C-alpha positions as CSV (number, residue, x, y, z in Angstrom):
1,M,0.0,0.0,0.0
2,S,1.6,3.3,-1.1
3,L,1.0,6.8,0.0
4,V,-1.5,7.1,-2.8
5,D,-3.3,4.1,-1.4
6,L,-3.4,5.6,2.1
7,D,-4.8,8.8,0.7
8,A,-7.5,6.8,-1.1
9,Q,-8.3,4.9,2.1
10,V,-8.8,8.1,4.0
11,R,-10.9,9.6,1.3
12,A,-13.2,6.6,1.3
13,A,-13.4,6.4,5.1
14,D,-13.5,10.1,6.1
15,A,-14.2,12.4,3.2
16,D,-14.6,15.5,5.4
17,R,-11.1,15.3,6.8
18,W,-9.6,14.2,3.5
19,L,-11.1,17.3,1.9
20,A,-9.7,19.5,4.7
21,S,-6.3,17.9,4.3
22,R,-6.1,19.3,0.7
23,F,-5.5,22.7,2.2
24,V,-2.1,21.6,3.7
25,A,0.5,23.0,1.4
26,D,3.5,21.1,2.8
27,E,3.4,17.7,1.1
28,G,5.4,16.0,3.9
29,R,3.1,17.2,6.6
30,R,0.1,16.4,4.6
31,A,1.4,12.8,4.2
32,D,1.9,12.5,7.9
33,L,-1.6,13.9,8.5
34,I,-3.0,11.2,6.1
35,A,-1.0,8.6,8.0
36,L,-2.7,9.6,11.2
37,Y,-6.1,9.6,9.5
38,A,-5.4,6.2,7.9
39,F,-4.8,4.8,11.4
40,E,-8.1,6.0,12.5
41,A,-9.7,4.6,9.3
42,E,-8.4,1.2,10.3
43,L,-10.0,1.5,13.7
44,M,-13.3,2.7,12.3
45,A,-13.5,-0.2,9.9
46,I,-13.2,-3.0,12.5
47,P,-16.9,-3.1,13.5
48,T,-17.8,-3.4,9.8
49,R,-15.6,-6.5,9.4
50,V,-16.6,-8.5,12.5
51,T,-20.0,-8.7,14.2
52,Q,-19.1,-10.0,17.6
53,P,-18.0,-7.4,20.2
54,L,-15.3,-9.8,21.6
55,L,-13.8,-10.4,18.2
56,A,-13.8,-6.6,17.5
57,E,-12.1,-6.1,20.9
58,M,-9.4,-8.6,20.0
59,R,-8.6,-6.7,16.8
60,Y,-8.5,-3.4,18.8
61,R,-6.2,-5.1,21.3
62,W,-3.9,-6.0,18.4
63,W,-3.7,-2.4,17.4
64,A,-3.0,-1.4,21.1
65,D,-0.1,-3.9,21.2
66,Q,1.3,-2.3,18.0
67,M,1.8,1.0,19.8
68,D,4.9,-0.4,21.4
69,G,6.5,-0.6,18.0
70,V,5.1,2.7,16.7
71,F,6.5,4.6,19.7
72,S,9.9,2.9,19.7
73,N,10.4,3.5,16.0
74,A,10.1,-0.2,15.2
75,P,6.8,-0.8,13.5
76,R,5.6,-4.1,12.2
77,I,7.5,-4.3,8.9
78,G,5.3,-4.6,5.8
79,H,2.2,-2.9,7.4
80,P,1.9,0.4,5.5
81,V,-0.4,2.1,8.0
82,L,1.8,1.3,11.0
83,E,5.0,2.2,9.1
84,A,3.5,5.6,8.0
85,L,2.1,6.3,11.5
86,T,5.5,5.5,13.1
87,G,7.1,8.0,10.8
88,A,4.6,10.7,11.7
89,V,4.9,10.0,15.4
90,N,8.6,10.3,15.4
91,R,8.9,13.3,13.1
92,H,6.4,15.3,15.2
93,G,6.8,14.0,18.7
94,L,3.2,12.8,19.0
95,E,2.1,11.5,22.4
96,R,1.0,7.9,22.9
97,A,-1.8,8.6,25.3
98,P,-4.3,10.1,22.8
99,L,-3.9,7.1,20.4
100,E,-4.4,4.6,23.2
101,A,-7.4,6.5,24.4
102,L,-8.9,6.4,21.0
103,I,-8.4,2.6,20.8
104,E,-10.0,2.2,24.2
105,A,-12.9,4.4,23.2
106,H,-13.5,2.2,20.2
107,I,-13.5,-0.9,22.5
108,G,-16.1,0.8,24.6
109,R,-18.3,1.6,21.7
110,V,-18.4,-2.1,20.5
111,H,-19.6,-3.0,24.0
112,G,-22.4,-0.4,23.8
113,E,-20.8,2.5,25.8
114,A,-21.6,6.1,24.9
115,H,-19.3,8.1,22.7
116,D,-16.3,9.6,24.5
117,L,-16.2,12.8,22.5
118,D,-12.8,13.8,23.8
119,A,-11.2,10.5,23.0
120,F,-12.8,10.2,19.6
121,Y,-12.5,13.7,18.3
122,V,-10.5,16.1,20.6
123,G,-7.4,14.0,21.0
124,P,-7.0,13.1,17.3
125,M,-7.6,16.7,16.4
126,Q,-4.9,17.8,18.8
127,A,-2.5,15.2,17.3
128,A,-3.3,16.5,13.8
129,V,-2.6,20.1,14.8
130,Q,0.7,19.0,16.2
131,V,1.6,17.4,12.9
132,L,0.9,20.7,11.1
133,A,2.2,23.3,13.6
134,G,4.1,21.6,16.4
135,P,3.1,21.2,20.1
136,G,1.6,23.9,22.3
137,H,-1.8,24.4,20.6
138,E,-3.8,21.7,22.4
139,A,-6.1,24.0,24.3
140,A,-7.0,26.0,21.2
141,V,-8.8,23.1,19.5
142,V,-10.7,21.4,22.3
143,G,-13.9,23.3,21.4
144,A,-13.5,22.6,17.7
145,G,-13.0,18.9,18.5
146,R,-16.2,18.8,20.5
147,V,-18.1,20.6,17.8
148,R,-17.0,17.9,15.4
149,G,-18.0,15.2,17.8
150,L,-21.4,16.6,18.4
151,I,-22.0,16.9,14.7
152,Q,-20.9,13.3,14.1
153,T,-23.2,12.0,16.9
154,G,-26.2,14.0,15.5
155,R,-26.3,16.6,18.3
156,F,-26.5,19.5,15.9
157,G,-28.1,22.0,18.2
158,E,-25.4,21.5,20.8
159,A,-22.7,21.8,18.1
160,R,-24.1,25.2,16.9
161,A,-24.3,26.4,20.4
162,L,-20.6,25.6,21.0
163,R,-19.3,27.2,17.8
164,R,-18.8,30.7,19.2
165,E,-16.7,29.5,22.1
166,A,-14.8,27.2,19.8
167,N,-14.0,30.0,17.4
168,M,-12.8,32.3,20.1
169,A,-10.3,29.7,21.1
170,L,-9.2,29.1,17.5
171,K,-8.0,32.7,17.3
172,A,-4.8,31.4,19.0
173,L,-4.3,28.7,16.4
174,P,-1.6,29.2,13.7
175,T,-2.9,29.4,10.2
176,A,-0.9,26.5,9.1
177,A,-2.7,24.2,11.6
178,F,-6.3,25.2,10.5
179,P,-6.7,22.3,8.0
180,A,-6.6,20.0,11.0
181,V,-9.7,21.6,12.4
182,A,-11.5,22.9,9.3
183,H,-13.8,19.8,9.0
184,A,-15.5,21.0,12.1
185,A,-17.1,23.7,9.9
186,L,-19.0,21.0,8.0
187,L,-22.3,21.1,9.9
188,D,-24.2,19.1,7.3
189,P,-22.8,15.6,7.0
190,A,-25.1,14.9,4.0
191,A,-24.0,18.0,1.9
192,P,-22.6,17.2,-1.5
193,E,-18.8,17.4,-1.9
194,P,-18.8,20.7,-3.9
195,V,-20.8,22.4,-1.2
196,K,-18.4,21.0,1.4
197,R,-15.4,22.3,-0.5
198,L,-16.8,25.8,-0.7
199,R,-17.6,25.7,3.0
200,L,-14.0,24.6,3.8
201,V,-12.6,27.5,1.6
202,W,-14.8,30.0,3.5
203,A,-13.9,28.5,6.9
204,S,-10.2,28.6,6.0
205,L,-10.3,32.2,4.9
206,R,-11.9,33.2,8.1
207,G,-10.1,30.8,10.4
208,R,-13.4,29.9,11.9
209,V,-15.6,26.8,12.1
């Protein structure tokens, strides 16, 4: 699986974030962002491949075990997502805790637990921002991550109510990092791609979601 394949994987699994990633000018950072999103795409796909919660949990535990290799710069050879993720982690000093929290949140979901918005959306968004602009911007994107989570879980009224607070915090975010949060501006998951592209352009120009 090549970088092109990873890009296609992300586009199929998460079109909103893939569209937002097109606004990253630096090709290397965009590739690392795609690696992070491809990892998430692998996790999202597990419940579609197995129907039993315990079997799904076993697959998630496998991914959790792979974090040792990812964070020691010794990924499983021949696994393109793990190899790409390892490169992104080491180039940008990403923290292990958010990735492990994401895996645990997925395990909770297959067992019927409620969405952990921070684990599913805030942590990954903070990691994506670090890929694009380095550390130190975690607080600026908490609100945007929660807006995205509320949208994804169908709580549109709550998402709209939180936007003003989220946008105030985003004023501290470097412009280069905005593609990591821009998808939070897509308040209509069912909108056609051309409409989403226009919305992302407008959000990027304003630096607001």
